[in-house]
N, C-alpha and C positions, 0 to 999 in steps of 0.2 A: 453673638450666637452662631454666626456664619463662620467665624473665625475659628470658634471651638469645633463647629461639624468638620471643618476642613483639616484643623489639628487632628481629630479623631480618624479622618479618612486616610490621612498620611501616615499614622501609625498601624491602621489596619492593612494598608497596602503593602507596607514595609514588612510587616509580619507575613502575609501571604507570599511575598516575595522571597523571604528568608526560609519559608518551607519547601519551595520549589528549587531542586538542584538540576542544574543543566550542566551535562558533563560531556566531553569529548574523548572518544576511545578509538583506537586503532585495532581493527580485527583483521587477522590474516584470513585470506580466501583464495581457493583454488578452483578454478572452473575450466572447461573444454567449450570451446567455440563450435559452431557449426562446421568449420572448415578443419576441425580436429586439432586446432592449435590450444595448447596448455598454457593459462594465464594465472599466475601466482604472484601475490602481491597484497598488502595490507589496504583496506578500506576506512574511510572515516565514518563513524556512527556517531551520531549525537543521542544522547540520554536524558530522559526527563524522569525525576522521582520526587514526590513529596516526603521531605524526612519524617521519620517516625512512623513508617506504615507498614515496615517490612513485618512477614515475608510480603514480596510483591510478585503478585501474577504477571506474566510476561506479555507485552502486546509490541509486535515488529510493523512497523509502519513503512510501506513503500513507496517511493515517489514515481512519478509518469516519466514519459519520454517525450524529448523534443524531435522535431522533424529534421533538424540538422546538428552538425557538431558545435556551431555557436550557440544554440540553444541548449545543448548539454552542458557546455562550459559555464552557462549562466546559473545552471543550478546550484553553483557553489556548494555549501555545506546544507544538505538538505535538512530542513526543520519542522516544517508545517507547525509553527509555534502555537497558535490558535487551538488548532486540535490537540496537539501533543500535551499542552498545559490543561486542557479539560480532562483528557484521559488520565494524566498523572494525579489530577484532582479526585478521580474515582478510584484511585488506589493502584493504577497499574504502573509498572516499570515500562516505560515508553523507549523502544530503540528505533532511531530513524536511520537506515544506511544510506549512505551516499555510494551507489554501487559502481563497479568499475565502469569506466567509459563516461563518467560524469563528474563535472566540478572538481573538487578538492581530492578525488580520488583518481584523477586522470584520465584525459580523454584521448591519449595515444593508442589506446585499445579501445574495442567496441565489441565484448563479446555477445552482446544482444542484438547485433545486426541480423536482420532477416531478410536482406535481399531487396532489389528495386521492386516497385508496385507491380509489376505485371508478373513477377515471379517469386512471390513471398514464400518463405520456409519459415513458418511461426513458430514451431514447436522447440528449435534448440534456443532460440532467443530468450523465450520463457524459461527453459530449463536452466539456463545461465544464470538468471535472476532468481529462480527458486532455489538454486543450489547456494549461491551467496546466502539467501535468507536462512536456509538451513544451518549453515555454519556460524551464521551471526546467533541464532538460537543456542545452537551448542556452547558458543563461547559466553553468553549471558547465563546460562545455566550454570557455569562453573562458579559463578559469583554466590557467595552464600546467602546474601539476602534475597535472590530470586528462586520462587517456587516453580519450578520447571514443570510440575504438572499440569499448570494452567497458563497454556500458552495460546494467544490470539494472533493470527497474521491479518493485516489490514492493508489495503493499498489503493491508489488512485490511478485510473488510466492503465498504462502498461504494468503498473505496481497492482491494479486491482485484478487483472488478470493473473498476475504472479500469484496472487493470494488463492486462485483457484488451483493453479500448477502446484502451489504447496499443499492444498487440500488432497490433490491426487497422490500425493507421496505417503499418506499415512503415518507421519511422523509421531514417536510416543510423545505425549503431553500436549500436543495442538488440539485444542477442543472445539476450534471454530475458525472461520476465515470470512472476511469482508471485502466484498469487490465493490469500489466506487468507479462507475464508467469504465470498467475494464474493458480492453481491446488493442489493437494494433492498426498500423497503416492508416492511420486518419491524417487529415490535413484541411482545417476550416476553411482556407483560402481556396485551395485547388481542388478539393474533392470533398465539398460540403455535405455533411451527414452521410458519405459514400465511402467507408473505408476499403482500403485494398483488399480484393480476395476474401470477402465476408465468408464464403463457403468453407475456405481453409480454416478460418476463425471457428466456423460452426462444427468442423471435424475435429479440431483440435480440444474444444470443450467436450464435446462427446467423449473423446478418450479419457478425458479427466475424470468425467462421470463414473467411467468403468472402476476405477480404485479409490475414488473419494468417500470417506464415509463418516466424515464430521459435517455439522450443520454449516451452511453458507448463508450469506446475505448479499444480494445482488441489488445495488442502487444506482438507477440511471434517470436521466430528466427526459422530457418530452422536446426539449430544445437543443440537445446534444449536438454541437457543430462538427464534432469529430467521429462519432459513432452513429449518429442518427437514433432515431426511436424504433425501429423496424428491427433492425438486426440483433440487438441485445437481448430481446426476448426469444429469437429463435436460439440463440446461442444458449440461453438458460434451459429452454425446453429440450434441445439436444443433450445436454448434460444431465437434466433429470431423467431424460428417457432411458439413458443408459446407466443408471444406478444412483447418479448424484442427488444429494437431498439439499433442500435450500429454500429459500424466499426470494421472489423477485417483486422489488418495490419500483414502481415507475412514479416519479416524483414530477409536478406540475412544471411549466418553463420556470428558468431561474436566469434572471437578468439577461443579457445578449447571447450568453453561450452557458447552457446546462453543464457543459463538461467542467466547468468552473466549480460547480457546487461544492465540493470537499472543501477547496481552499479559501472559498469566501462565503459560504453559507453555513458554518457552526450551527447557529440558532435553528436553519431549517432541518437539518438531518440529524441533530442530535438526539430528539427523542426516538427515532427509529433505531439508531445504534445502541442508544442506552436500552432499549427493551431487549434487543438481541443480546446483547452482553449479560444483562441480569439474567436472561433463561439459562446462560451458560454457567453462571455463578451460583 
């Protein structure tokens, strides 16, 4: 009996694996950094889709930012395998860009540099990330199987704040964005729960709220060692006070560092995201 069940499991697992396609594509992007330098080159994007479910709504998933060049190199090819596979199982075409300055997309340039901790200039860094996201969306929509009128942008940490930057662009077809632990200037070792220049981030999110008109979901934890638990709510309130719409979800502590919830806690956050996505669809 056990052998029979094991055999059935192997057959079922093989069928599930065969349905999920993971593809690597190159997307040409062009951005301008905070110093006026124009950077133009292809980036690597990983695409997850389940076979036979076209047309696919599009979901772009952005990674975070390490504190140094070595960490940016270790990004390799961004995948977020567990989250991407689950989202693909819900019918999405999931596109995960490895942005300029990271891993396989090259770290010899860094258009997301926002300066030293005591003189952060956040908006140009997020503008560069949002512009890459916009160009990935445009590239993806040229594929016949993509339904461009239903696009969601989602991200973790720096990528989470990027999702709010994208919301502010009011791009056609983008129907919502999801921000996991979004922010910048954090360091869990040297500035635990105290990111650099939080007032600057508050002003930036307030500015995004003035032009953002799509629903947004903000997910943070009580024990985020990068962003803390106090500042994110202030950022959200500044965003909402200036016209942005959204929901703020404060999750309980997760492990030793709640900043890792997205990457390690799929089963914890899945019901919250599932509800948000269902409302959009």
